[in-house]
N, C-alpha and C positions, 0 to 999 in steps of 0.2 A: 203386329204382318200390319194392318190399319198404315203406318206410321210409315214402312217401307214403301209400303208399292205409292203415297203420296210422295216422297221421293225420288221414283223409279220414275213417274210423270215428270216430276221438276227437271229431273234433268233429261227427259227424250224433250221436253220443251224447248229449256236452253238451248240444245243442241241440232233440234228444229228451225229457231227465229236466229242463230251464232250468241245468244245471247252471254251475258259475261257469267260462267258461273258462282262467282263471290258474294254477284246480289241476288240470283233464282234460286240460287238455298241457301241463305243464309250464311258461308263461310268464309275467314278469313282470309284475307288477302297481304303476305307475306311480300317484303320487299329488303332487299339486302344491299348492301353498299359495300364491298368488300370484308373487313371483319371491323367496323371502325361506325356503321349506321346501320337500324334493321325500322322499317315501318313497318306497327300494323295496321289494317285496317280491319272496319265491321267487328270488332271487337269490345266484347263485355264487361272491362272495366279492372283495374288493377286488384292484387291480390296481396301481392307482395314485392316492397322495389327496398334496396338493398345496394351498396357499390359493386358487389358480387354478383347479386341473384335479384332480376326480375322474371315476376310469375304476374300473365295477363291470362284472365278467365275468355271463353272465344267457345261459339255452338259447338263446335270439335274437341270443349275440354280444356288446359291446363297446357299455357306455351313459357314454356322455362328458360331463358335466357339465364346463363353463366359469364362471365369475363372480370375484367378488372375496367374500375374507375366509371363503371356506366350510370349515366345519369337518362332521368324521361324528360327531354329537347321542349316535347309539344303534346299533350295530353289533350285530346280533345273530342266531341262524340262521334266521330266519324275514325279517329287513327290518335296514333301513337309513335311519336318517333325515341328511340332507345339511340344514345350516342354512346362509345367506348368502349374498351375494345372486347371486342364477342368471342370466344372463346368456344361455347356452345350449345346447341339450340334444342330443347326438343321437346314433341309432343305428349301430353301427362294426361 
């Protein structure tokens, strides 16, 4: 219950000061370019990596990306770039 109140306060502060929610609420920010590239910022690491499936840990759970010929083009502490043919994105 207390955690919910803290999250509510963070949301109100973020709205009041027009701060990016991905920073104040520690949320992942996902940018997609067509179906060929995906950038995941504010991640918590890679769980699985295969040409057909990539799973990335985040503060809201696991982000599962499915497709063909997928590669991790860049892995940094603040973002991950996934390339290939992206067919499906799920939050699990």
